[in-house]
N, C-alpha and C positions, 0 to 999 in steps of 0.2 A: 609367662608364667617362666620364671626361675628352675633353673633346677639346680643341683646342690652344689654349685659349684658361683653365684652369683651370676654367672650369664644366662642370659633368652634360651631358653632351646629352640631348637630348631626340629617344623614338621617333619615328618614321614616326608611326603611326595617333597623337601630340600633335600634330602638329605638322597634320595630315592634319585633323586633329575640331577643333581647338582654333580654327577663324570659326565653327564651328557652334554654339557650347559657348551663347555667351550666345543663343539663339536659340529661345524660347520659342512652342514651337507648343504650341494648346489641340486636345485631344485628347475631339471630338465620339463619344456613346455609336453602335453601330453598331447597324445596324437587325439583328431576329433572324433566321433562318432562315429561311425557309417548311419549312412540315411536304411533306413530296411526300403525304402520306395522308394526306388528310378526310377526319374523321370525319362521317358522311354518315346522315339520319333514314331512321327506317324507312321504306319507300313503299309505305305503304295508296291505298287507293279513294280515301279523299278524297286526297291530297293527288293521285292521278293526276289523278283530276275540277278538281281549283284548278290546275296545269298545262295542259291541256287548256283552261278557259275562258281562263286568262288568256293564251293565244296569239293575236295578232294575225289570222294568218293566219283561224284560226277563231272568230274576231269579227268580221273584215267578212265571212265565207260566211253567216254566221247576219244581221246588217243583210239584206244581199242575197234568200238565201230568205224571210223576212223580208216585205223589201217587193216578190217574187213572191204571196206570201199573200195579205196586203191587197189588194191587185190585183184576183187573182182574186177572192178575198170581195167583194168591188165589182162587180167585174161579173157575178157571180152573183145579186147582188140587185139589179145594174138591170136586168138581161135576164134573168129570173126562167125561162121559157122557152126559152131558145135550149140549154139542156138538156137536156132531153128529146127524140128523136132516132128 
């Protein structure tokens, strides 16, 4: 369809799209979606032991108990007769 001057009419879509036609938008790779379910290794006695030892609370408790044990042994060796009642 022609306008008043005899030129073909541009559709509304072409008029809206024209300013953005020369803009080049770089497309980056999108990250892969995370899987909802992760594959977990089998729980064994060894894995439970390693998890328990690597817990910071366990380490602090073990160090505190070791200091108490060493202090008790030191006291027993310094005063051997105190334990006999």
